[in-house]
N, C-alpha and C positions, 0 to 999 in steps of 0.2 A: 504494500500500499504506500503510494508516494505522498509527499508533503501536501500536495493540493487536495488529495482525497481525505487525508487526515484533517486538514483545516476545515473542510466542508462538513465532515462527520461530527467533529467536536461541537460545532455551532448548531447542528441539527438535533443531536441526541441529548445535549445537556450534560451536566456533570454532577457528582462524580459517576463515572461509567467505566466499565471494561469492554473492550472490543477484541475479539479473537478472530484473526484472519485465517479462514479455513484453507485458502489457497496456499499460504505460507506453510501452514501445518502439514498439509498433505504432501507438498513437494519435499519437505524436510523428511517425513517418515519414509517416503518412497526412496529417497537417496540413501538413508541409513539402511533400509532393508536390502537394497541392491548391493551395497558394499559388504554387508554381513551375510548375504545368502551363502549357503542354504539354511543357515540358522534361523530359528523362529524369533519373533519379537513378542515380548509380553509387556503390555502397557500398564504401569503402576498408576491406577486412576486417582490415587491421592494427590498426584501432581496437578490435576485439574479434571474433576468429574464432569464438567460441562462439555468436554470435548469427546466423550466416549462414542457418540453416534458418528461424529466426523472421522473417528479413527477406525470404525468397525471393519471396513473393507481392507484395511492396511495392516492390521496387527493380528497375530495368531491367538493371543491370549490376553486376558485382563487379570492383573493382580488386585485382589480385593481384600482389604485388611480390617474391615469392621462391619457390623450388621447394617449400619446406615449406608455404607458404600454398596453393600449387596442389595439393599432395597432400591437404590438408584438404578442398579443394573436390571433388576426385575421390572421396575417401572418403565425403563427404556426398551424393554423387550429384547435384551441381548441374548445371544445363543449361550445357554448355560454350559455347554461343553467347552466353551472358550474361557471359562472363569476358573482361576486358581484361588481357592479360599485360603488366605494366608492370615498373618497377624499374630502378634505376640500374645494377645488375649482374645480367645474365642471360647464360647461355652458349648456344652453339649446341645443346648437348644438351638444355637446358631448353626451348628453343623447339621443337626437333624433337619432343620428347615431348608438348608441348602441342598441336602440330599433329596428332599421331597420335590424341590424345584428342578432337579436334574443335574446338579453339579457333581462331577466325579473326579476333579483334580483338587487335592488338598496339600497343605504343608503341615509339618509338625515342628513346633518350636521347642518342644520338650517331650520327655517320656510321657508325662501326664496327658499332653495333647494327643500324642499318638494313641494312647490307651482309649480315650473316649471317642476318637474318630473311629477306631476299630469297633467299639461297642455300638456306635450308631450304624455302622455298616452292617454289623451282625443283625441288629434289630430290624433294619430295613430290608435285609436280604439282597442288598445291592453290592456289586463289585466296584470298588473305587481304587484309585491309585493315590499315592502320597509321596511327597518329597521330604526328606529329612534335612532340616536347615542346620548347617554347621556354624558354630559360633565363630566370630572374628575377635572375640575378647570383650564383647559388650553384653547387654542383657538379652540380645537376640540369639536364637539358635541354641544348640546343645553341644556338649563336649564330644570328642572322638570316642571316648569310652561309652557314652550313652548311645551313640550311633551304632557302635559295635554290638552293644547289648540287644538293640532292636533288630539288627539284620540277622542275628543268630537265631531268633525266635521264629516259630511258625506263626503265621498270621492269615488264616483263611478269611476270604472276603476283602482283604486289603493287600494290595500289591505295592511294595516299595519300589517306586519307579527310578529313584536316584537321589541326588543331593541338590540342595539349594545353598548358594553362598553369596552374600552381599554384606559389605562392611561399612559403606558410607558413600557420600556423594561429593561432588565438586573436586574430583581428582584430576589433576592436570599433568601428572608425571606418569608416562607409560611404564616406567620401571616399577612403580608401586602396583599398578594394575597387573602387570606381567607376573610379579612376585605372588600376588594373591591367586592368580590363575594357576601358577605352577604348584602352589600349596594344595589347592583343592583337587587338582588332577592327580597329584601324587597320592593324596588320600584315597581317591577312587582306585588307583592301582594297588595300594596296600590292602584295601578292603577285599579286592578280588583275590589277591595272593594269599592273604592271611585268614579271610573269613569265607571265601568262596562266593562273595556277593558281587554280582555283575550289574552295574548301573546302566539303565537304558537312557537316562536323561540327566543332564547337568543344567540347572537353571542358574545362571551367573549374572549378578548385577555389577557391571563395571564401574558405575558411578561417575561416568565421564563428565568432566567439568565443562561448563558453558561460560562464555564471556558475557559480562553484564555492564562493565564500567568503562568509561572513556579511555582509561589507561590500560585496559586489557588488550591482549593481542587477539584480534578477531580472526586472523588467519590460523591461529592455533586450533580453533574449533575443528576445521576440516582436517588439519594435520593429525590431530589426536585420534580422530575416527579412522584415518588411514593406518596409523600405527597400531591401533587396536585390531583392525581387520587383518593386518599382517600376522598377528599372533595365531591365526586360524587357517593358515594356508594348508596345513596338513590335516587330512581327514581324521575325525575322531570315531571311535567305535560306539559312541553314544550320541543321542540327539542333543544339540545345543539350543538352549533357549536363553535369550538375553533380556533380562528385566531392565526396563528403562522408563523414566518418567520425565524428569527435568530436561534431559538432553533432547527429547523428542518435541516438547511443547513450549519451551521457554521463549523461543524466537517469534512465536505467532501472536503474542499478546501486547495490547496497549492499555494504559490506564490514563484516563483523561480527568483533569481537575482544573479548577478556575480560581484565580486570585479574588478574594472577597474583602480583603482589608490590606492596608498599607500604612507604614509609619516609619519614622526615623528615630530610633532610640539612641541613647548616648553612645553606645558601643557598636551598634549594628543597625543596618537597614533591614526592615522586617516586611515580608510578604506573608499573608495568611491565606492558605488554600482551603477549599471546601472539602478536601480529603484529608489524608494524613497517614501516619504509620499503621493505622488500623486497616488500611487498604493497600499499602505499598510495603512489601517485605522482601526485598532482594536478599538473596543469600550473600552473606559477607558484609552487609551494610551495618555500620556501627555509628550511630549518631551522625549520619550523613558525611562520614569521613571520605566516602567515595562518591563520585558523580556518575550516575548511569547515563545511557544515551537518551537524549531528550529532544523534543520539538517545542519551540516557543511560538505561540500564535498571538501577536498583539492585535487588538481590535480597534486600532486608530493609527493615523500617520505618525511615524516615529520622529521624535525630536531629541535633541541633547546627546550626551555622551554615554558610553557604556559604564555601568556601575555594578558593584558586587552586592548581591542580596542574599539574605538567609531566608529560606522558605520553610515556614512552619505549617503544621496541619491544624485541624479544627479541634483537637483534643486539649483539654485543660491540664496539660502536664508538660514539664520542661523537656521530657524525652521526645516530644513530638516534633522532631526536626527532620525534614525531608532532604534538604540541601543546604550546605554551607558555602558562602562566598561564591554564589552562582553569578557569573557575569551576564547581565541583561541590559539591553538598550531600551530606555523609556518604558520600563515595566509599570503597568497600572492595574487598578482594580478592574475586573472584567476581562483581563487577558487570560489566555488558556496555556496550560502546560501539559504536554503528553509524554508519559514515560514509555519507553520501548522495552521489548524483550521481557514482558511481564506475564507470559503465558503459563508459568509454573508457580503454583503454591499461593501467591498473593491473594488470589480470589477466595481461598478458604483458610489461609493461615493467619490472617490478621486478628487483632483483638477487637472483634466486631461489636461486642456488647458494652465495651467501655464508653461511658457517657451517653449510652442509649441513642446514638446517632444512627440514621438510616443506613442500610446496606446499599451499595451501588447497584445500578442497573447493569445487566450483562447482555451483550450482543454478540452474534456471530455475523461475520461478513465474508462474502465471496464475490468475485466479479460476476459470476453467472447468476447467483441468487440475490445479490444485493445485501441489504442490512436486515437482520432479523432479531427482534427482541426475544430472548429466551428466559429472562427473569427480570421482572420490574423491580424498582427500588422497594426495599422491605423495611418497615418500621420495627425497631428493636425495643422500643420502650415498653411494649406489651409483654415482652419476655422478662423484663426487669421489674415488673410491678405485680 
């Protein structure tokens, strides 16, 4: 979406709003899929659940980590065979309901989870498969010894398809990713040699980093993908599934806000926006010490010289700083600011209930279909009263 289209949209739809460009999204996913073929792609819907329908023809699986996320999938009529029910906390009721809906891919984060997934499968009389998540040293996944315990046991009605491994996000050094891949593939070989367990599937989350800020190397994005793809030139004896979220969707999003007040305090030039940190939550941003890619759309003829402004949000807290020392020419109340690369997490990760301010409108845009409102602004004061 070019600057002209953005400037038209921001005046048309009002603020604060999110716009997700489906054309950018689908081109991105196609490119990633082609470079990583024949591996399958699993979209972690926590990155942005509003994009699941737009992703449906392009991804092989959906990672679903909560009952709420699963209800979103059911409501949107997704193919239940594409869903992997994951998450560090799931209950027997969650699993039982998913099985009733036709889900047959699961993960186990612990021996306890494995046991109750097995019970649910036994009760339902259904054959399901499960991935054992291996810990990377955090609260997620289980130890090698727990994995060994489970693969040694008989488990009728439940097939252990293989392993899942994901340690974190925003990794920009291929050496770290390669080391993690080497570890988990070595564990697969050891399980086969020492336990007789043959993995059919490895679901691996590389956590590829994406550029957000003006000082980031945006060419690194494509280079990192190429380096990651090069790790898989040799054919594996098991199916590869790459779990991705942020890396697929970050570049397709825009957040639109408007300046609603302006003043010059003793130490700082202040602009107040109608949004804030409850809507904008870039990974790595800390009190606006980094500046993301932006578009500034003044609504008047420009006069005067460029000045530095600190942009604050609409929350009554000193933490609500969006941008520090932002150079703008003749910024005024009524002008618009658009944040780029905001397709991942911000739409769901912000502190939306703080101060009971309304949640933003959400739109999808494509050149063919135009602009479509998929969620109107929501009042939150009713939830806080």
